[in-house]
N, C-alpha and C positions, 0 to 999 in steps of 0.2 A: 504494500500500500504506500502510496506517495502523497505528499501534501505540498501545496504551492500557495503562497500568500501574495496577493496583489494589493497595492495601495494606490488610490487615485485621489488627486486633488481637484477640487472644483475649478473649472475654467470659465471665467466670465466671457471670454471670446466665444466659446462653444455654447455657453448657456447650460452647461452640465458637465458630466464626467466623460472623458475620452476612454471608452472601454474597449478600444480596438485591440490592445495587447491581450486582453482576456479572451475576446472572441477568437483571435488567431490561435491562442494556446489550446482552447478546448475543441477546436475544429476536428482533430483526429483522436480525441480521447474519450473514453467511457467514464464520465464523471459519476462517482458514487455518492458524493455529498457536496453541498454548496451552502455556505453561510456568508452573510454580509452584515456589516456593522457601520453605521454612520457616526462620525465624531468631528469635532472642530479643533483646529489649531490656529490660534490668533484670529478667531472669528471666521476662518476659511473652512468651509465644509470639506471633509475627506470621506472617502469610502474605502473600506478594507474588505476584501473578499478572500475566503479560504476555500480552496478546492481540494477534494480528496479523490484520487483515482487509482485504479488498479492496473498494473501491467504484470505479465507473467512471462517466463521464458519457457518455450516449448522446444523439445529436442535435447540432445546430449552429444558429447564427443569425448574422445579419449585424450585430447590435448588439454593439459592442465591450465594453459593460459587463456582458454576460450570459455564462453558462457556455458554453464551447466556441465562442468567437468564430471565425468563418470568413467572410471577405468574399465568398466565392463560394458560400456555403450556399444551398441551394434552400429555398423557403418550406415544403415538407413535411418538412424536417429539424428544425424548431423545435417546441417549446422543448427546450433541453438539460435533461436530468434525470439524477439519479444512479440507477444500477442496480447490483445486486450480481452479481458474477461468481463462480460456483462454481469450485472448484479443478479443474484439468484437466491432462492430460499433453501435452507438446509434444515432438516429435522432429524431428530434422533430416531423417529419411527416413520414407517412408510405412510404416505398420505396420497389422497387422490387430488385431482385438479379442483374438484368442488370444495374440498376442505380448505 
């Protein structure tokens, strides 16, 4: 799980916050949680955003300098690469879709 913090200062020229960096950052990520908080510094409004997202590494290889090193990895498991995992529910007991 990874966390990223963005802080924006109010821009009178724009009449708001320039959230372009935030939009560009989340474009290719599966965001698990998002929180925002408004505050003021010297009477200037600020916005802080906290993002939580999940990346996972899929695959393995026998090279210890590479992602997901496994000395017993098969040749068809390489190369290790990052994948996004969507949010899902996990239960101790078997459940149906209706539950």
